[in-house]
C-alpha distance (Angstrom), angle and dihedral (degrees) to the residues before:
residue distance angle dihedral
M1 . . .
R2 3.76 . .
V3 3.95 120.1 .
S4 3.78 89.2 -121.4
R5 3.80 91.9 56.1
I6 3.80 90.8 47.5
F7 3.77 89.9 49.5
K8 3.75 93.3 48.3
L9 3.76 90.8 49.0
L10 3.83 91.6 52.1
F11 3.79 89.2 48.0
I12 3.92 96.0 49.8
S13 3.82 90.9 43.4
T14 3.82 92.2 52.3
L15 3.86 90.8 44.0
A16 3.81 90.4 51.5
A17 3.77 92.2 47.2
F18 3.67 94.6 53.9
T19 3.74 96.2 39.5
L20 3.89 97.3 50.2
S21 3.75 95.8 43.0
T22 3.87 130.0 58.6
G23 3.81 91.9 -79.3
K24 3.85 118.0 149.3
A25 3.81 115.2 -114.4
Q26 3.69 124.4 -147.0
D27 3.78 135.1 -152.4
P28 3.80 122.3 -107.0
I29 3.82 115.1 -101.6
F30 3.81 123.5 -133.7
S31 3.77 119.0 -155.7
Q32 3.83 94.1 -155.3
F33 3.78 92.3 65.5
Y34 3.90 98.9 174.9
A35 3.87 92.7 41.8
N36 3.76 84.7 67.9
P37 3.77 100.9 38.4
L38 3.73 103.6 157.2
Y39 3.88 87.4 55.4
L40 3.78 92.8 51.3
N41 3.93 94.5 48.3
P42 3.71 134.0 -8.1
A43 3.71 89.4 -143.2
L44 3.80 90.4 70.4
T45 3.80 90.3 68.7
G46 3.88 108.7 124.9
V47 3.97 95.9 -1.1
D48 3.81 89.6 134.1
R49 3.82 90.6 52.9
C50 3.80 91.4 -150.3
P51 3.76 118.2 90.3
R52 3.82 115.1 -95.5
F53 3.80 136.0 -178.2
I54 3.82 118.2 -158.6
M55 3.85 132.7 -172.9
N56 3.82 124.3 -168.2
Y57 3.81 133.2 -170.6
R58 3.78 127.0 -173.3
N59 3.81 128.4 -178.4
Q60 3.81 111.6 -172.5
W61 3.82 121.9 -166.8
P62 3.96 96.1 -0.3
S63 3.85 91.1 177.3
I64 3.76 95.0 60.2
P65 3.93 119.4 78.1
G66 3.75 107.1 -110.0
Q67 3.74 100.9 25.1
F68 3.83 126.5 -177.6
V69 3.88 113.3 -99.4
T70 3.94 120.3 -178.7
Y71 3.81 125.8 -172.6
A72 3.81 122.1 -171.6
A73 3.89 138.2 175.8
S74 3.76 128.1 -175.0
Y75 3.80 140.1 174.9
D76 3.91 128.0 -167.6
Q77 3.73 142.7 156.1
H78 3.75 142.6 170.4
V79 3.78 116.4 -99.3
D80 3.89 114.6 -159.6
A81 3.82 92.3 -159.8
I82 3.79 93.8 63.7
S83 3.81 96.2 33.0
G84 3.70 92.7 -124.3
G85 3.76 147.3 52.4
L86 3.80 136.6 -72.5
G87 3.68 126.8 -155.1
G88 3.85 150.1 153.8
T89 3.74 139.0 -155.9
V90 3.70 138.3 -168.3
M91 3.89 121.3 -164.5
V92 3.82 132.0 -178.4
D93 3.77 117.2 -167.1
E94 3.85 119.9 -172.7
A95 3.77 130.7 -169.9
G96 3.82 127.5 -172.9
N97 3.79 94.8 14.1
G98 3.75 91.3 -54.8
I99 3.76 100.7 -39.7
L100 3.72 90.5 122.1
R101 3.82 116.5 32.1
N102 3.82 133.2 179.7
I103 3.77 122.2 -169.6
N104 3.84 119.7 -171.6
A105 3.85 127.8 -173.5
S106 3.78 115.2 -171.7
A107 3.79 138.4 -179.2
M108 3.74 122.0 -160.7
Y109 3.82 141.0 -167.1
S110 3.73 127.8 -173.9
Y111 3.78 129.1 -172.8
D112 3.76 120.7 -141.3
L113 3.90 119.4 -143.3
P114 3.79 119.2 -178.1
V115 3.77 100.6 -154.2
N116 3.85 96.0 -173.3
R117 3.87 138.2 -31.9
Y118 3.81 90.1 -67.7
F119 3.73 109.3 32.6
S120 3.88 135.8 52.4
I121 3.77 134.1 -178.5
R122 3.81 125.4 -154.1
A123 3.80 121.5 -168.2
G124 3.86 121.3 -167.9
F125 3.76 139.8 -167.3
Q126 3.80 128.3 -162.4
A127 3.79 132.5 -164.9
T128 3.84 119.3 -166.9
Y129 3.76 137.5 -168.5
F130 3.84 112.5 -157.4
Q131 3.69 136.8 -169.7
K132 3.86 122.9 -169.6
S133 3.83 118.7 -172.5
I134 3.81 137.6 174.2
D135 3.73 123.9 -151.1
W136 3.86 101.1 -135.3
S137 3.84 93.1 -170.9
Q138 3.82 91.8 67.2
L139 3.80 95.0 51.8
T140 3.79 119.8 100.5
F141 3.81 129.3 -153.7
G142 3.72 137.8 -166.3
D143 3.81 96.4 -108.7
Q144 3.85 87.8 62.0
I145 3.83 93.8 66.7
D146 3.77 125.0 94.1
P147 3.92 111.0 -162.6
R148 3.76 91.5 -129.0
Y149 3.78 107.0 25.9
G150 3.85 101.3 36.1
F151 3.86 119.9 -143.7
I152 3.82 104.7 10.8
Y153 3.88 105.7 123.2
N154 3.72 133.1 78.7
T155 3.77 117.3 -116.4
N156 3.75 126.0 -113.7
E157 3.84 93.0 -150.6
I158 3.75 113.1 121.8
P159 3.80 113.2 -121.6
I160 3.78 116.6 -116.3
E161 3.75 132.3 -145.4
N162 3.80 101.3 -67.6
N163 3.88 98.6 -158.9
V164 3.78 135.2 59.1
N165 3.77 124.3 177.4
G166 3.78 140.2 169.4
V167 3.83 148.2 131.2
D168 3.75 125.5 -72.0
F169 3.92 131.8 -173.6
S170 3.76 133.6 -151.7
S171 3.85 139.3 174.0
G172 3.76 142.4 -174.7
I173 3.83 147.6 174.3
V174 3.71 132.5 -145.3
G175 3.80 130.4 -173.1
Y176 3.87 124.5 -167.5
T177 3.85 148.5 166.4
K178 3.82 127.0 -169.4
T179 3.77 91.3 -75.9
F180 3.86 109.0 21.3
Y181 3.81 133.9 54.0
G182 3.75 134.2 173.7
G183 3.78 135.3 168.0
F184 3.81 147.1 173.6
A185 3.78 129.0 -149.8
V186 3.82 134.9 -173.8
H187 3.80 117.2 -158.7
H188 3.72 127.9 -167.8
I189 3.81 95.0 21.0
T190 3.76 92.0 173.0
Q191 3.73 95.1 42.4
P192 3.88 97.2 -137.2
D193 3.78 120.8 -143.3
E194 3.83 112.6 -110.5
K195 3.87 100.3 178.2
F196 3.74 120.7 139.4
L197 3.86 94.3 -162.5
T198 3.72 122.1 78.9
T199 3.90 90.7 -128.2
G200 3.77 129.1 61.6
E201 3.82 125.7 9.5
S202 3.74 139.4 -98.8
L203 3.73 107.5 -160.6
L204 3.77 117.5 -165.3
P205 3.86 101.6 -126.5
R206 3.76 121.1 -127.3
K207 3.71 116.3 -98.3
F208 3.84 120.3 -142.7
T209 3.86 120.7 -161.4
A210 3.83 127.2 -174.7
H211 3.80 118.0 179.8
A212 3.81 136.0 172.0
G213 3.72 141.2 164.8
F214 3.86 146.9 153.4
Y215 3.82 126.2 -115.5
L216 3.81 107.6 -149.2
P217 3.85 116.0 -179.4
Y218 3.73 117.7 -148.9
N219 3.74 90.2 -140.4
K220 3.88 115.0 30.1
R221 3.92 91.0 -159.7
Y222 3.88 91.5 55.6
P223 3.85 103.9 28.0
D224 3.76 92.9 164.4
E225 3.91 92.6 64.1
G226 3.83 94.9 73.0
Y227 3.77 145.0 -33.0
F228 3.79 145.0 -174.2
S229 3.81 117.4 -131.6
P230 3.76 124.1 -175.2
N231 3.87 113.2 -165.8
I232 3.76 141.6 -174.9
M233 3.86 129.7 -166.9
F234 3.65 139.2 -177.8
K235 3.89 130.3 -164.5
Q236 3.74 131.4 -175.5
Q237 3.78 127.0 175.2
G238 3.76 117.0 -174.3
N239 3.80 124.2 -23.8
E240 3.76 99.9 -88.6
F241 3.83 97.1 122.0
S242 3.72 97.7 139.8
T243 3.81 95.5 46.0
N244 3.66 101.8 32.3
P245 3.86 118.0 27.9
N246 3.68 92.5 179.6
A247 3.85 90.0 71.0
R248 3.82 85.6 78.0
Q249 3.81 123.4 52.6
T250 3.79 133.8 171.7
F251 3.83 120.5 -162.1
L252 3.84 127.0 -166.5
G253 3.77 123.6 -177.4
F254 3.83 150.8 114.5
Y255 3.81 142.6 -128.9
T256 3.74 129.7 -145.2
K257 3.81 129.0 -166.2
K258 3.89 130.2 -168.0
G259 3.80 116.7 172.2
P260 3.84 108.7 -39.5
L261 3.87 93.9 -23.6
V262 3.70 123.5 97.8
G263 3.75 129.9 -178.4
G264 3.75 135.3 177.7
L265 3.76 145.6 176.4
W266 3.80 128.6 -158.0
Y267 3.80 132.4 -176.7
R268 3.74 116.0 -149.6
F269 3.82 101.8 -159.1
N270 3.88 112.3 -107.5
D271 3.73 92.1 -14.5
A272 3.87 119.3 63.0
M273 3.76 150.5 -18.8
V274 3.89 115.3 -128.6
A275 3.80 123.7 -152.2
V276 3.81 115.9 -164.6
L277 3.82 127.5 -168.0
G278 3.76 125.7 179.2
I279 3.85 151.8 163.8
Q280 3.76 117.3 -139.0
T281 3.80 122.8 -173.9
E282 3.83 133.6 161.1
Y283 3.87 94.5 -86.0
I284 3.81 107.2 16.5
R285 3.80 138.0 43.4
F286 3.73 129.3 -172.5
G287 3.82 126.8 -176.5
Y288 3.74 138.1 176.2
S289 3.81 127.8 -172.7
Y290 3.73 134.3 179.2
D291 3.86 124.5 -156.7
I292 3.85 112.0 -144.0
T293 3.85 108.4 -157.4
I294 3.76 112.9 -133.0
S295 3.84 97.8 169.9
D296 3.87 127.8 96.1
L297 3.79 86.2 -84.4
T298 3.84 86.0 72.5
N299 3.76 126.1 -157.5
A300 3.89 92.9 -76.1
T301 3.77 84.3 99.0
G302 3.77 88.2 71.3
G303 3.87 93.9 -116.3
A304 3.69 114.6 -121.4
H305 3.76 136.7 -59.5
E306 3.81 121.4 -154.5
I307 3.82 130.2 -178.6
S308 3.80 127.2 -171.0
V309 3.85 130.2 -173.8
A310 3.76 125.5 -177.7
L311 3.77 132.0 -173.6
N312 3.83 117.9 -158.4
F313 3.78 118.3 -159.1
D314 3.85 131.5 -158.5
C315 3.79 114.9 -77.6
P316 3.80 121.8 -116.3
P317 3.88 116.3 -116.0
K318 3.74 113.5 -76.3
R319 3.80 118.4 -106.0
R320 3.78 100.7 170.3
K321 3.83 136.4 20.6
F322 3.85 110.4 -80.9
R323 3.81 129.5 -174.7
P324 3.80 112.8 -156.9
L325 3.76 120.2 -147.1
N326 3.83 112.2 -109.9
C327 3.78 107.1 -145.6
P328 3.86 137.6 127.1
K329 3.78 117.5 -75.6
F330 3.78 96.9 -142.7
């Protein structure tokens, strides 16, 4: 039996074990945080005022059979009549070449509150419908293996319910000035049950995200020409610090922009370095990032590739004073 077949078998078996039991799921992580703002924090809905449409793609560990692939698309804009922003996202997350698939569709609303001439607060709320499914036909079991000829038998395992769906809620807040921004978000407030079996439970743990940064233009008279932006971010999902250190992650990095070119570098503590390159114009943005694994897993996994594309549309006429949030776009 080839090594790749053995590796795939181990991966699928592990995936099935965690999926069918009471294991704790975790959300996918994007490295271009601000290129997927609605996923980062519902309060960022409509912060650019102008309508925008964003697409994201991430391929994690491409050198391993059964890697994790995530697709996302979002639209949002500020609406003066409701003093806030409206938006929506669709995300598809696949593991094991589609053996395990999560589909989420979310609607967001954020309320904009200018506190004074220099400081604004934005609070957001998100409602999500999710569907989690498993492709039983791609799973393999021990009773299918012949010692000499490999996988030649049919399994006697009884198929389980292959779809789980439900409703989820999240919220967030962000405060900002012309040069500083900081926010906090809580996802999966109600901790929906994602179990496939009729017994036990598999609650999706709450995810807590704190993020902050500075937006420092190189030229204050022409801030759009370029900037330097140091950032920090903290994510925690669940309380399993002792048994699952990946449930807590800290990120430290920066972005810089000169003309249409954008570059960035992030350090994900004890896990990876992330390099970001992008092109940003008035109506379109394109970004690419690569995660270089520095943990014991090594970069033999192939790291992670991520691509983002954003389309900006013309703004509707202003009806009230609006302060956009100055922050990186990748």
